[in-house]
C-alpha positions, -999 to +999 in steps of 0.1 A: +001+000-002+014+038-011+019+063+019-006+082-002-035+055+000-027+047+038-028+088+040-064+086+026-073+056+048-064+077+081-082+108+071-112+085+060-110+067+095-103+104+113-135+117+094-156+085+103-147+086+145-161+124+141-190+118+129-226+100+142-247+080+122-284+062+135-295+035+114-318+005+119-305-027+122-336-042+124-377-031+116-406-054+123-447-044+113-473-063+126-490-077+091-525-065+104-514-030+113-538-007+097-525+027+072-530+052+092-536+037+123-525+071+145-530+099+119-549+131+138-546+106+172-528+112+202-497+093+205-477+089+239-438+097+236-423+077+266-388+072+272-374+046+296-348+059+314-339+066+351-324+098+342-356+123+347-342+151+328-326+132+298-365+114+295-380+144+294-360+159+269-364+128+244-402+125+249-408+164+242-384+162+210-402+124+200-432+141+202-426+172+181-415+148+154-447+126+153-462+159+155-445+171+121-457+136+103-495+136+111-498+125+147-507+142+177-476+135+198-477+138+238-447+138+258-453+109+287-441+133+314-469+159+304-493+133+311-479+109+339-466+124+373-430+111+376-437+093+410-462+076+385-444+063+358-435+032+372-465+020+382-487+002+354-520+006+367-516+042+376-497+051+341-526+036+324-551+058+339-536+083+329-528+077+293-565+064+288-580+100+303-559+118+279-580+099+250-543+082+231-548+059+207-507+045+209-476+047+227-444+047+215-420+037+237-377+039+235-352+024+256-318+022+256-305-012+254-270-017+248-240+008+246-206-009+231-169+000+218-153-012+190-113-006+188-100-009+152-066+002+137-033-004+114+001-017+125+027+013+121+057+004+098+084+020+079+080+023+041+118+028+025+145+006+012+175+031+008+203+018+033+222+040+061+256+048+039+271+076+028+251+110+028+246+109-012+235+077-025+226+065+010+209+086+037+197+116+024+175+098-004+160+076+029+154+101+052+129+124+026+120+088+010+117+070+040+087+080+062+073+067+092+037+056+091+022+055+127-009+035+115-041+044+141-063+035+166-092+040+166-123+037+192-163+033+182-187+043+208-222+024+199-254+027+211-283+006+206-320+019+211-350-003+207-385+013+198-414-003+206-451+013+187-482+002+204-519+006+198-535+011+225-574+002+207-558-033+197-535-034+228-508-046+210-478-042+197-475-028+159-447-020+151-408-023+162-373-018+153-338-016+169-315+011+158-280+014+160-260+051+166-224+049+159-198+078+181-228+103+189-210+135+195-232+151+224-268+139+239-286+167+219-272+157+180-282+122+195-317+123+206-325+150+173-309+122+148-326+089+170-361+107+172-361+119+135-352+086+122-377+067+145-409+087+133-400+088+093-397+048+099-435+053+115-446+073+086-428+052+059-451+020+074-479+039+069-487+039+107-488+078+104-495+101+072-492+140+067 
């Protein structure tokens, strides 16, 4: 491999490590899920997390994205008091009272790190002899390539969409986000992809 090619590969690796991307590794849609199931209806956005501030941020952002795509998104924190969020009976009563037709639940199910890289090495053939015809050509032509070592952080999030009118799961997916730069960017990217997938599957329509 030439030095130019190796340098280009290193640059690409560094740029890749600096960018975050979210993609769904798997999705599923109930065969009997009706098109437009949540069009114009209330859909509760839930993020299952012990971090209250983070939970509210994700729920609010997801609700906004659902609104953009034809549903009436409602953050769970707006209708379910924090002390009741883990109590199924109380949460159900609150959601039923709100007249919601569905629930979109997000949960972080995995975090891992992947390490990749390449070994360093010298790329030159001239020996250490005289200055001319030896070292001079070696010094400028033989460049040490230190290689690279990169650690990627990968987050896996589970998304489940329930129809409350049927009390059944109508859509599910697991997404993979590589190297999120910050929490806000990660949330915006993730929920945007979730809402887009729901619209793509026909569950919500503009």
